[in-house]
Structures are given as C-alpha cells and as structure tokens.
ZARO-199168 format. One record per atom (N, C-alpha, C): x, y, z. Coordinates in steps of 0.2 Angstrom, whole numbers, padded with zeros to 4 digits, always signed. Layout:
N
XYZ ...
***
This chain:
381
+0046-0068+0115 +0039-0065+0117 +0034-0070+0114 +0028-0072+0118 +0023-0076+0117 +0018-0072+0113 +0016-0074+0108 +0010-0070+0104 +0003-0073+0106 -0001-0068+0106 -0008-0071+0107 -0012-0072+0100 -0017-0075+0100 -0021-0076+0095 -0022-0084+0093 -0022-0085+0086 -0024-0092+0083 -0018-0093+0079 -0016-0100+0080 -0011-0103+0075 -0013-0111+0074 -0015-0113+0067 -0018-0119+0066 -0012-0125+0067 -0014-0131+0068 -0010-0136+0067 -0005-0136+0060 +0000-0136+0060 +0005-0136+0054 +0007-0130+0052 +0006-0124+0056 +0008-0118+0054 +0011-0115+0061 +0014-0119+0065 +0018-0118+0071 +0024-0114+0069 +0028-0115+0063 +0033-0112+0061 +0032-0104+0060 +0026-0103+0058 +0025-0096+0056 +0024-0092+0064 +0021-0096+0068 +0021-0093+0075 +0028-0091+0078 +0032-0097+0077 +0040-0097+0078 +0043-0090+0076 +0042-0090+0069 +0045-0084+0066 +0043-0077+0067 +0036-0077+0070 +0034-0071+0071 +0036-0069+0078 +0036-0074+0083 +0038-0073+0090 +0046-0071+0090 +0049-0074+0085 +0056-0073+0085 +0058-0066+0083 +0054-0062+0080 +0055-0056+0078 +0056-0051+0085 +0053-0053+0090 +0053-0049+0097 +0059-0051+0100 +0064-0055+0097 +0070-0056+0101 +0075-0050+0100 +0073-0047+0095 +0076-0039+0095 +0072-0035+0099 +0076-0031+0104 +0072-0027+0108 +0069-0021+0106 +0072-0020+0099 +0069-0014+0096 +0062-0015+0093 +0060-0021+0092 +0054-0023+0089 +0048-0022+0094 +0044-0018+0092 +0039-0016+0098 +0032-0019+0097 +0029-0019+0092 +0022-0022+0091 +0020-0024+0084 +0016-0028+0083 +0013-0030+0076 +0009-0036+0077 +0007-0038+0070 +0002-0043+0069 +0003-0046+0063 +0001-0053+0062 +0002-0057+0056 -0004-0061+0055 -0007-0061+0049 -0013-0066+0048 -0011-0069+0041 -0014-0075+0041 -0013-0080+0035 -0020-0083+0034 -0023-0083+0028 -0028-0086+0026 -0027-0091+0020 -0030-0097+0020 -0029-0102+0016 -0036-0104+0014 -0038-0103+0006 -0045-0104+0005 -0050-0101+0008 -0049-0094+0010 -0053-0090+0014 -0053-0092+0021 -0050-0097+0023 -0051-0099+0030 -0044-0097+0034 -0045-0094+0040 -0039-0091+0044 -0035-0097+0047 -0029-0097+0046 -0025-0102+0049 -0020-0099+0054 -0018-0093+0052 -0014-0089+0058 -0017-0082+0059 -0018-0080+0065 -0020-0073+0066 -0017-0072+0073 -0011-0069+0073 -0007-0068+0079 -0005-0061+0080 -0005-0059+0086 -0002-0052+0088 +0002-0052+0094 +0007-0047+0095 +0011-0047+0101 +0014-0040+0102 +0017-0039+0107 +0020-0032+0108 +0016-0027+0111 +0018-0021+0110 +0015-0015+0112 +0013-0010+0107 +0008-0006+0109 +0006-0001+0103 +0008+0006+0104 +0010+0007+0110 +0011+0015+0112 +0020+0016+0113 +0021+0022+0112 +0028+0024+0113 +0031+0022+0120 +0028+0022+0124 +0030+0021+0132 +0030+0013+0133 +0029+0010+0129 +0029+0003+0130 +0023+0000+0136 +0018+0004+0136 +0014+0001+0141 +0007-0002+0139 +0005+0000+0133 -0001-0003+0130 +0000-0008+0126 -0003-0014+0128 -0002-0020+0124 -0006-0020+0117 -0002-0023+0112 -0005-0024+0106 -0011-0028+0107 -0016-0026+0103 -0023-0031+0104 -0024-0033+0097 -0030-0037+0096 -0032-0040+0090 -0035-0035+0085 -0038-0029+0088 -0041-0024+0084 -0037-0017+0084 -0030-0018+0086 -0026-0012+0085 -0025-0010+0078 -0025-0004+0076 -0024-0001+0070 -0017+0002+0070 -0014+0001+0064 -0008+0003+0062 -0007+0007+0056 -0003+0012+0055 -0002+0015+0049 +0001+0010+0044 -0003+0008+0038 +0000+0003+0033 +0001+0007+0027 +0001+0013+0027 +0004+0017+0021 +0001+0014+0015 +0006+0013+0010 +0003+0011+0003 +0000+0004+0002 +0000+0001+0007 -0004-0006+0006 -0012-0004+0004 -0014+0002+0005 -0021+0004+0002 -0021+0004-0005 -0015+0004-0008 -0016+0006-0016 -0020+0000-0019 -0018-0006-0018 -0022-0011-0022 -0030-0010-0020 -0032-0009-0014 -0039-0008-0012 -0042-0003-0016 -0038+0003-0017 -0040+0008-0021 -0041+0007-0028 -0037+0003-0031 -0036+0000-0038 -0043-0004-0039 -0044-0008-0034 -0050-0012-0035 -0057-0008-0034 -0057-0003-0031 -0062+0001-0031 -0064+0005-0038 -0058+0006-0041 -0059+0010-0048 -0060+0004-0052 -0058-0002-0051 -0060-0007-0056 -0067-0010-0056 -0070-0009-0050 -0077-0010-0049 -0080-0005-0053 -0079+0002-0054 -0082+0006-0058 -0081+0005-0065 -0075+0002-0067 -0074+0000-0074 -0079-0005-0076 -0080-0011-0071 -0084-0016-0073 -0091-0013-0073 -0093-0008-0069 -0100-0005-0069 -0100+0000-0076 -0095+0000-0079 -0096+0005-0086 -0095+0012-0085 -0094+0014-0078 -0093+0021-0077 -0086+0024-0078 -0080+0020-0079 -0074+0022-0082 -0072+0017-0086 -0067+0019-0090 -0064+0015-0095 -0056+0016-0094 -0052+0009-0095 -0045+0010-0093 -0042+0014-0098 -0044+0014-0104 -0040+0017-0109 -0043+0024-0113 -0047+0026-0109 -0050+0032-0111 -0046+0038-0107 -0044+0043-0110 -0041+0049-0107 -0045+0051-0100 -0041+0052-0095 -0043+0054-0088 -0047+0061-0089 -0045+0065-0094 -0047+0072-0095 -0054+0071-0096 -0057+0066-0100 -0064+0065-0102 -0069+0065-0096 -0066+0063-0090 -0070+0062-0084 -0068+0069-0080 -0063+0071-0081 -0060+0077-0077 -0056+0082-0081 -0060+0086-0084 -0057+0091-0090 -0052+0095-0088 -0051+0097-0082 -0047+0101-0079 -0039+0097-0079 -0040+0091-0079 -0033+0087-0079 -0030+0087-0085 -0033+0090-0091 -0029+0090-0097 -0023+0095-0097 -0022+0099-0092 -0017+0104-0092 -0010+0100-0092 -0005+0104-0094 +0002+0102-0093 +0004+0096-0097 +0000+0095-0103 +0001+0089-0107 -0002+0083-0106 -0006+0083-0101 -0009+0077-0098 -0015+0074-0102 -0017+0078-0107 -0023+0076-0111 -0024+0069-0113 -0019+0066-0114 -0019+0059-0116 -0018+0053-0111 -0016+0055-0105 -0016+0050-0099 -0022+0046-0098 -0021+0040-0097 -0026+0035-0096 -0026+0033-0089 -0032+0030-0086 -0032+0026-0081 -0028+0021-0080 -0027+0017-0085 -0022+0011-0085 -0015+0012-0084 -0013+0018-0087 -0007+0022-0085 -0005+0023-0078 -0010+0026-0075 -0009+0028-0068 -0009+0022-0064 -0013+0017-0065 -0013+0011-0061 -0006+0007-0061 -0003+0006-0067 +0004+0003-0068 +0009+0008-0067 +0008+0014-0065 +0014+0018-0064 +0018+0020-0069 +0015+0021-0076 +0017+0024-0081 +0015+0030-0084 +0012+0033-0079 +0008+0039-0081 +0011+0045-0083 +0018+0045-0081 +0022+0052-0082 +0021+0057-0077 +0017+0055-0072 +0016+0060-0067 +0016+0057-0060 +0023+0055-0059 +0024+0052-0051 +0024+0057-0046 +0025+0062-0047 +0027+0067-0041 +0025+0074-0043 +0024+0079-0038 +0024+0086-0039 +0030+0090-0038 +0032+0094-0042 +0037+0098-0041 +0036+0103-0036 +0041+0106-0034 +0041+0112-0028 +0037+0118-0031 +0034+0121-0027 +0035+0122-0020 +0031+0116-0016 +0034+0116-0010 +0032+0111-0005 +0023+0112-0005 +0020+0106-0004 +0013+0105-0004 +0012+0103+0004 +0017+0101+0008 +0015+0099+0015 +0011+0102+0018 +0010+0109+0018 +0006+0112+0023 -0001+0112+0021 -0002+0111+0014 -0009+0110+0011 -0011+0103+0010 -0007+0098+0012 -0009+0091+0010 -0016+0088+0012 -0018+0091+0018 -0024+0088+0020 -0030+0092+0017 -0030+0096+0013 -0034+0100+0009 -0036+0096+0002 -0041+0092+0001 -0042+0088-0004 -0043+0093-0011 -0047+0098-0010 -0048+0102-0016 -0041+0105-0019 -0038+0108-0014 -0031+0111-0016 -0027+0106-0020 -0026+0100-0016 -0022+0095-0019 -0024+0093-0026 -0030+0091-0027 -0033+0089-0034 -0031+0094-0039 -0033+0101-0037 -0031+0107-0042 -0024+0107-0043 -0019+0106-0039 -0012+0106-0040 -0010+0099-0045 -0013+0094-0043 -0012+0088-0048 -0015+0089-0055 -0020+0093-0055 -0023+0095-0062 -0018+0099-0067 -0015+0103-0062 -0011+0110-0065 -0004+0106-0067 -0002+0101-0064 +0005+0099-0064 +0007+0096-0071 +0012+0099-0074 +0014+0096-0080 +0018+0089-0079 +0018+0086-0085 +0022+0079-0085 +0029+0079-0084 +0031+0074-0081 +0039+0073-0081 +0041+0070-0087 +0037+0065-0090 +0039+0062-0096 +0032+0060-0099 +0032+0059-0106 +0027+0057-0109 +0023+0050-0106 +0017+0050-0106 +0014+0044-0102 +0015+0038-0106 +0016+0033-0103 +0018+0026-0106 +0025+0025-0108 +0029+0031-0108 +0036+0030-0110 +0041+0027-0104 +0039+0029-0098 +0044+0026-0093 +0040+0024-0087 +0043+0021-0082 +0040+0019-0076 +0042+0023-0070 +0037+0025-0066 +0039+0030-0060 +0033+0029-0055 +0034+0026-0050 +0030+0025-0044 +0027+0031-0042 +0021+0032-0042 +0016+0038-0040 +0015+0037-0032 +0020+0039-0029 +0018+0037-0021 +0011+0041-0019 +0012+0046-0020 +0005+0051-0018 +0000+0053-0024 +0004+0054-0030 +0000+0056-0035 -0006+0052-0037 -0005+0045-0037 -0009+0039-0037 -0016+0041-0034 -0015+0042-0027 -0021+0043-0023 -0026+0048-0025 -0023+0055-0027 -0027+0060-0029 -0030+0059-0035 -0026+0056-0040 -0029+0055-0046 -0035+0050-0047 -0034+0044-0043 -0039+0039-0043 -0045+0041-0039 -0043+0044-0032 -0048+0047-0028 -0053+0052-0032 -0050+0056-0035 -0054+0061-0039 -0058+0058-0044 -0056+0053-0048 -0060+0049-0053 -0066+0046-0050 -0064+0042-0044 -0070+0039-0040 -0076+0045-0039 -0073+0050-0036 -0079+0056-0034 -0082+0059-0040 -0078+0059-0046 -0081+0062-0052 -0086+0058-0055 -0085+0052-0056 -0090+0047-0059 -0095+0043-0054 -0094+0044-0047 -0098+0040-0043 -0102+0046-0038 -0099+0051-0037 -0101+0056-0032 -0100+0056-0025 -0097+0049-0023 -0095+0049-0017 -0088+0050-0017 -0084+0053-0011 -0077+0053-0011 -0075+0045-0010 -0068+0045-0011 -0065+0038-0011 -0065+0034-0005 -0065+0038+0001 -0065+0036+0007 -0071+0033+0009 -0078+0036+0007 -0084+0033+0007 -0085+0028+0003 -0083+0028-0004 -0084+0023-0008 -0080+0016-0005 -0074+0017-0004 -0070+0011-0002 -0074+0008+0004 -0076+0012+0009 -0080+0009+0015 -0086+0006+0014 -0090+0009+0009 -0096+0006+0008 -0097+0001+0003 -0092+0001-0002 -0092-0005-0007 -0087-0010-0005 -0082-0010-0002 -0077-0014+0000 -0076-0016+0007 -0074-0012+0011 -0072-0014+0018 -0077-0016+0023 -0083-0011+0023 -0089-0013+0027 -0093-0020+0025 -0094-0020+0019 -0098-0026+0017 -0094-0033+0019 -0088-0032+0019 -0083-0038+0020 -0080-0039+0027 -0082-0034+0031 -0080-0034+0038 -0072-0033+0038 -0069-0029+0034 -0062-0028+0034 -0059-0023+0038 -0055-0023+0042 -0052-0018+0046 -0046-0015+0042 -0048-0011+0037 -0044-0006+0034 -0047+0000+0032 -0044+0006+0034 -0047+0012+0034 -0044+0017+0030 -0046+0020+0025 -0043+0025+0021 -0046+0031+0024 -0043+0033+0030 -0044+0038+0034 -0048+0036+0040 -0046+0037+0047 -0049+0034+0052 -0054+0039+0055 -0061+0036+0057 -0065+0041+0061 -0063+0042+0068 -0064+0047+0071 -0061+0049+0078 -0063+0044+0083 -0068+0041+0082 -0071+0036+0088 -0066+0030+0088 -0061+0029+0083 -0056+0024+0083 -0050+0027+0084 -0049+0033+0085 -0041+0035+0086 -0038+0031+0092 -0042+0030+0097 -0039+0027+0103 -0036+0019+0102 -0037+0016+0096 -0035+0010+0094 -0028+0010+0089 -0026+0016+0087 -0020+0017+0083 -0014+0016+0086 -0010+0012+0084 -0003+0011+0086 +0002+0017+0085 +0007+0018+0088 +0012+0024+0086 +0018+0021+0084 +0021+0023+0079 +0027+0022+0075 +0033+0024+0079 +0039+0020+0078 +0045+0022+0080 +0050+0018+0075 +0056+0021+0074 +0062+0019+0070 +0065+0014+0074 +0068+0009+0070 +0073+0005+0074 +0079+0006+0071 +0085+0007+0076 +0091+0009+0073 +0095+0003+0070 +0099+0005+0065 +0103+0000+0062 +0100-0004+0056 +0094-0003+0055 +0091-0006+0049 +0091-0001+0043 +0095-0002+0039 +0098+0002+0033 +0094+0000+0027 +0091-0006+0027 +0088-0009+0020 +0093-0011+0015 +0090-0013+0009 +0095-0015+0004 +0099-0010+0001 +0103-0012-0004 +0106-0007-0009 +0102-0001-0012 +0096-0003-0014 +0092+0000-0018 +0089+0005-0013 +0088+0003-0007 +0084+0008-0002 +0089+0012+0000 +0095+0011+0001 +0101+0015+0003 +0102+0021-0003 +0102+0018-0008 +0103+0024-0014 +0097+0028-0014 +0091+0026-0013 +0085+0030-0013 +0085+0035-0008 +0087+0033-0001 +0088+0038+0005 +0093+0043+0003 +0099+0041+0000 +0104+0045-0001 +0102+0051-0006 +0097+0049-0011 +0095+0054-0016 +0090+0059-0012 +0086+0056-0008 +0080+0060-0005 +0085+0065+0000 +0090+0063+0003 +0094+0067+0007 +0098+0073+0004 +0100+0071-0003 +0105+0076-0006 +0102+0079-0012 +0097+0076-0015 +0094+0079-0021 +0086+0082-0021 +0086+0087-0018 +0079+0090-0017 +0074+0090-0022 +0077+0090-0028 +0072+0092-0034 +0072+0085-0038 +0075+0080-0036 +0075+0073-0040 +0068+0072-0039 +0065+0068-0045 +0058+0066-0045 +0057+0060-0040 +0062+0057-0038 +0061+0052-0032 +0060+0056-0026 +0065+0060-0024 +0064+0064-0019 +0057+0067-0018 +0054+0071-0023 +0048+0074-0023 +0042+0069-0022 +0043+0063-0025 +0038+0058-0025 +0036+0056-0018 +0041+0057-0013 +0040+0055-0006 +0040+0061-0001 +0042+0067-0004 +0043+0072+0001 +0038+0078+0000 +0034+0078-0006 +0030+0084-0008 +0023+0082-0010 +0019+0081-0005 +0019+0082+0002 +0023+0076+0006 +0025+0078+0012 +0029+0073+0016 +0025+0067+0018 +0028+0061+0018 +0025+0055+0020 +0029+0052+0027 +0033+0057+0029 +0037+0055+0035 +0033+0051+0040 +0037+0047+0044 +0033+0043+0050 +0032+0049+0055 +0035+0054+0055 +0033+0059+0060 +0025+0061+0060 +0023+0060+0054 +0016+0062+0053 +0011+0057+0056 +0013+0051+0059 +0009+0046+0061 +0007+0047+0068 +0010+0052+0072 +0008+0054+0078 +0002+0059+0078 +0000+0061+0072 -0004+0067+0071 -0011+0065+0070 -0016+0067+0074 -0023+0066+0072 -0025+0068+0065 -0022+0073+0062 -0023+0074+0056 -0023+0069+0051 -0016+0066+0052 -0014+0060+0048 -0019+0054+0049 -0021+0053+0055 -0025+0047+0056 -0031+0048+0052 -0034+0053+0052 -0040+0054+0047 -0040+0056+0040 -0034+0057+0039 -0031+0059+0032 -0034+0055+0026 -0038+0058+0022 -0040+0055+0016 -0035+0055+0010 -0031+0050+0010 -0027+0050+0004 -0027+0042+0002 -0030+0040-0003 -0031+0033-0004 -0025+0030-0008 -0020+0033-0009 -0014+0031-0012 -0008+0029-0007 -0008+0032-0002 -0002+0032+0002 -0003+0032+0010 -0010+0033+0012 -0011+0032+0019 -0018+0027+0021 -0016+0022+0025 -0021+0017+0028 -0019+0016+0034 -0024+0014+0038 -0023+0011+0045 -0027+0004+0045 -0024-0001+0047 -0026-0008+0046 -0024-0013+0052 -0027-0019+0051 -0025-0024+0056 -0022-0029+0050 -0018-0034+0053 -0016-0040+0048 -0022-0042+0046 -0027-0045+0050 -0033-0048+0048 -0038-0044+0042 -0037-0038+0043 -0041-0034+0038 -0037-0034+0031 -0031-0033+0031 -0028-0034+0025 -0028-0040+0021 -0027-0046+0025 -0027-0052+0023 -0034-0054+0020 -0039-0052+0024 -0046-0053+0022 -0048-0050+0016 -0045-0043+0014 -0046-0041+0007 -0043-0045+0002 -0038-0048+0002 -0035-0052-0003 -0039-0059-0003 -0042-0062+0002 -0046-0067+0002 -0052-0066-0002 -0055-0060+0000 -0062-0058-0004 -0060-0057-0012 -0055-0054-0013 -0053-0054-0020 -0052-0060-0024 -0048-0066-0021 -0047-0072-0023 -0054-0076-0024 -0058-0074-0020 -0065-0078-0020 -0070-0075-0025 -0067-0070-0028 -0072-0066-0033 -0078-0062-0030 -0076-0060-0024 -0082-0056-0020 -0082-0048-0022 -0076-0047-0026 -0076-0039-0027 -0076-0038-0035 -0072-0042-0038 -0072-0040-0046 -0073-0048-0050 -0075-0046-0056 -0076-0053-0060 -0069-0056-0062 -0069-0062-0064 -0063-0065-0066 -0059-0061-0071 -0062-0059-0077 -0058-0056-0082 -0055-0050-0079 -0058-0046-0075 -0055-0040-0073 -0050-0041-0068 -0051-0047-0064 -0046-0049-0059 -0040-0051-0063 -0040-0055-0068 -0034-0057-0072 -0030-0052-0074 -0034-0046-0077 -0030-0041-0080 -0027-0037-0074 -0031-0037-0069 -0027-0033-0063 -0020-0036-0060 -0020-0042-0060 -0014-0046-0058 -0009-0048-0064 -0011-0047-0070 -0006-0048-0075 +0000-0042-0077 +0006-0043-0079 +0010-0038-0080 +0008-0032-0084 +0008-0026-0082 +0007-0020-0087 +0013-0017-0088 +0018-0017-0083 +0024-0013-0083 +0030-0016-0080 +0036-0016-0083 +0041-0019-0080 +0048-0016-0083 +0052-0012-0078 +0057-0009-0081 +0060-0006-0074 +0066-0002-0075 +0069+0002-0069 +0064+0008-0067 +0062+0008-0061 +0057+0013-0059 +0061+0019-0056 +0059+0025-0060 +0062+0031-0058 +0061+0034-0052 +0056+0032-0048 +0055+0035-0042 +0058+0030-0036 +0057+0024-0037 +0059+0019-0032 +0067+0018-0033 +0069+0019-0039 +0076+0018-0041 +0078+0011-0040 +0074+0007-0043 +0075+0000-0043 +0071-0004-0048 +0072-0010-0051 +0068-0013-0055 +0061-0015-0052 +0056-0014-0056 +0049-0015-0054 +0045-0018-0058 +0040-0021-0056 +0035-0025-0061 +0028-0024-0058 +0024-0021-0061 +0017-0020-0059 +0012-0022-0063 +0006-0024-0060 -0001-0026-0062 -0005-0019-0062 -0011-0019-0062 -0015-0013-0062 -0017-0011-0054 -0011-0008-0051 -0012-0006-0044 -0009-0010-0040 -0006-0015-0041 -0003-0020-0037 +0005-0021-0039 +0010-0023-0035 +0016-0025-0036 +0017-0033-0038 +0021-0035-0042 +0021-0041-0045 +0029-0044-0043 +0029-0050-0043 +0036-0053-0042 +0041-0050-0047 +0047-0048-0045 +0051-0045-0050 +0057-0050-0050 +0059-0055-0055 +0064-0059-0055 +0071-0055-0055 +0071-0049-0057 +0077-0046-0057 +0080-0042-0051 +0074-0043-0045 +0076-0041-0038 +0074-0046-0033 +0077-0051-0032 +0075-0056-0028 +0075-0054-0020 +0079-0049-0019 +0079-0046-0012 +0071-0043-0010 +0068-0042-0016 +0061-0038-0014 +0056-0043-0014 +0057-0050-0015 +0052-0055-0016 +0047-0055-0010 +0040-0057-0012 +0036-0059-0007 +0037-0066-0005 +0042-0070-0008 +0044-0076-0005 +0039-0082-0006 +0034-0081-0010 +0028-0085-0011 +0027-0089-0017 +0031-0087-0021 +0030-0090-0028 +0029-0085-0034 +0030-0086-0040 +0030-0082-0046 +0024-0079-0047 +0018-0082-0045 +0011-0079-0046 +0009-0074-0041 +0013-0073-0035 +0011-0069-0030 +0011-0061-0032 +0005-0058-0030 +0005-0051-0031 +0003-0047-0024 +0004-0040-0023 +0002-0038-0017 +0004-0031-0017 +0006-0028-0011 +0009-0022-0010 +0012-0021-0003 +0018-0017-0003 +0020-0015+0004 +0018-0008+0006 +0020-0006+0012 +0019+0001+0015 +0026+0002+0017 +0027+0009+0017 +0034+0011+0020 +0036+0008+0026 +0041+0005+0027 +0044+0003+0034 +0043-0004+0036 +0039-0007+0033 +0038-0014+0035 +0031-0017+0033 +0025-0014+0034 +0019-0017+0033 +0019-0020+0026 +0015-0025+0025 +0015-0029+0018 +0009-0034+0019 +0006-0035+0012 +0001-0039+0012 +0001-0042+0004 -0001-0048+0003 +0000-0051-0003 -0004-0058-0004 -0005-0060-0009 -0008-0066-0011 -0005-0071-0016 -0006-0077-0015 -0003-0082-0020 -0010-0085-0023 -0010-0084-0030 -0017-0086-0033 -0016-0094-0033 -0011-0098-0035 -0010-0104-0036 -0012-0108-0030 -0010-0105-0024 -0012-0110-0018 -0017-0106-0014 -0020-0101-0016 -0026-0098-0013 -0024-0096-0006 -0019-0093-0005 -0016-0091+0001 -0015-0083+0001 -0017-0080+0007 -0016-0073+0008 -0012-0072+0015 -0007-0067+0015 -0003-0066+0020 -0003-0058+0022 -0003-0056+0027 -0002-0049+0029 +0002-0048+0036 +0006-0043+0036 +0010-0042+0042 +0009-0034+0043 +0008-0032+0049 +0008-0025+0051 +0013-0023+0057 +0016-0018+0057 +0020-0017+0062 +0021-0009+0064 +0022-0008+0070 +0024-0001+0072 +0031+0001+0073 +0036-0004+0071 +0043-0004+0071 +0045-0003+0064 +0047+0004+0063 +0049+0005+0055 +0056+0003+0054 +0057-0001+0049 +0063-0004+0047 +0065+0001+0041 +0071-0001+0038 +0075+0003+0032 +0073+0001+0026 +0069-0005+0025 +0068-0008+0018 +0062-0003+0015 +0062-0002+0009 +0057+0002+0006 +0052-0004+0003 +0054-0009+0000 +0050-0015-0001 +0050-0020+0004 +0049-0027+0002 +0048-0032+0007 +0054-0033+0011 +0054-0031+0018 +0060-0032+0022 +0060-0039+0025 +0066-0040+0029 +0067-0047+0031 +0063-0050+0036 +0059-0046+0040 +0053-0048+0044 +0048-0052+0041 +0046-0049+0034 +0040-0051+0030 +0042-0058+0027 +0049-0057+0024 +0051-0062+0020 +0052-0069+0025 +0054-0068+0031 +0055-0074+0036 +0048-0077+0037 +0042-0073+0038 +0036-0075+0039 +0033-0079+0032 +0034-0075+0027 +0031-0078+0021 +0036-0085+0019 +0042-0086+0020 +0045-0093+0019 +0042-0098+0025 +0040-0095+0030 +0037-0101+0035 +0031-0102+0033 +0027-0098+0030 +0021-0100+0027 +0021-0104+0020 +0026-0102+0016 +0026-0107+0011 +0029-0114+0013 +0033-0115+0017 +0035-0122+0019 +0029-0125+0023 +0025-0122+0027 +0019-0125+0029 +0014-0128+0024 +0014-0124+0018 +0009-0126+0012 +0011-0133+0009 
***
C-alpha cells in the first residue's frame, strides 16, 4: 500500500518499512512520524480509519493511543514541581489530605511517577460502571489500601497513575488535568494529543479492531493468561478495574474520557512533536528533564509481569528485556500504548519517533511493527 505524506531523502527505508506493514491484510490504518532536531523528516499515513474499510486515514485522524499520554501527564506535573507548587518527595497527602487513608500517608509523587507507589490497582468490586465519574474514582483511590509499602516493589499503575496525578494537578493548580495539559502543553505547541476529545472532533477518531494471530512475546502471553484466569491478581485488576478493553474505543464516553494515565487520542505527528518540544527545552528546564529521564526504578514489575525500568513517568530501555526495546539506543525513553501505539525519543541523536494504529496487536510493550520502523530510522541516521 502506498503511503501519503512526507518522507525526506535518506529516510526512504522508513517509508518502505511503514508501507510493508500493510502487506498483512489485517493491517487497517495508521501513521508514523519522525523528527530530527525538531524538523519533520517523515510524516506518513495510510489505510482506513473505520471498521467498514471505507474511510481513508487522513493526516489529522485521531486514534486511541492509550498510555502514550503518561509522559505528557508526568511533564505536566513536573512543570508544577518547577513552579514550586508540588514537591517530588513530599507526601501526596499534604496536598490531598483524604489520600492518607489505607496506609498511604507517606507515599510521594516520585514513587507514583516511577511506579513504586504500592498502589498500582484497585481491588474489587468492579469500578467499570463508575469509571467516567471523576469524583467517584478519586474518592475510591483515596480510600484504597496499599498493596505493598511505597518504594518496596515495582508495579505499573495502569489507571491509578492517572487519577493520582490528575487530582494533584487539580488540587494545586485549580484546573483539571485535561484543561491544564491542553492549555500548558498541547495547544501552545500545536500538538494533536488529546486527554479527552471534544465532541467537535469525534468524527476524526479511528476505530480499533484486533488482528488475529498476534499473540505477543512470552511476557505478554503470561500476562494475558493471568488476566483470564486470576481475577483478583494485582496484574488483572490493574487493567480490568476499571476496564481498559479495546471494546471501549467505539464508545463516545471513552472518546471524551478524562483519564490522563490510560486514555489519549493522538496523531503520530502530535506525539512526535511532544518529544521534540521536550528535547528542545520548551516544556521543562534541563535539570528537571534530566531527572525525568534518569533511572528511578528497575526490577520485575508485578503488574506487567516482566522486567521494567522507569524514569519519572517514562519507560526506559531495559537490557534484561531486549524484546521490548525501542531499538534506538540505550538513552532512548518514551512510552507505549496498549496494542501498538508508541512514541519515544533518543537524546543523543535528537530524534523523536511516533507510531499510531487502529490495528491492535498482541504485544503489551513495543511490538514488531514499531521495532521495524525504529530500526529503519536508526539506519537512516
């Protein structure tokens, strides 16, 4: 399939790698963007955005990019740290007194950002029916007891991360995190990344479908088996209470859903543009940026059930798990979204890469489509 858009001389292999994805008839639509030194060298899109295969993918097509929003929310919080409104190592309960319930009185912002908070999930009963009610969910998070002592173990907070950080933004700034991210990050830099989509843009949203036969790596298979067979496991509850199923992605309530840890709708150029702005020092200062991307945790993750390494809200290269590599070098940092979307940056070469798709694969972290594109980018550089 021939892609539309821009591909600079020297990056033709990236276009070839992207177009070859559509040799698989299950691949429906998507986009890829690469920026070097802030300049766009690749911005391509192809395929269809609807379930019937009738609507072509466009440059401004939005698609659910799931947890790719996490580094953006982290940067929003770190902007407030720079402004002196939050502190990384001050107990969260100082800003949110109700949060001190359940043994959480000492938990810090730093621990939430690097997923060592001890609160990666909510126990049963199911919160799915109430997940669109922000006040209900933050009250549930405030009341939830710890799974383990903060700082003791690593456990990816798929959804808990968003409610904790979002409520902190609201408590110290007054704006909800959706408004804060839009007014402080995405609008000023012209970024097509939405932490909740306004109804006027609903017609631009692509619809998800699963690709058969894509089962992911061994870690993804173990996680899927746990989710299907152990309903009260912390890993199961991290992703199912409330549900983050792809079935949600056809629901207008999900499109507008304000959950800054697990739900975003983006373009590839929007996500790549965020990392370019970050590398250029347009969002936070150098000292805070270096703290953001340095290692803060590194061990077996109890919710992803694989070895993970995190900065302050971003995923870092993990030498113990090369199958999940961003394939751009040891200094690469970024984040993935469930089923395929991914965005990341290589500081040493000042390059940012983003891939979005409405064809859900089986990989939990970086899947083979993203890795093929990243290898082509690395070779071009």
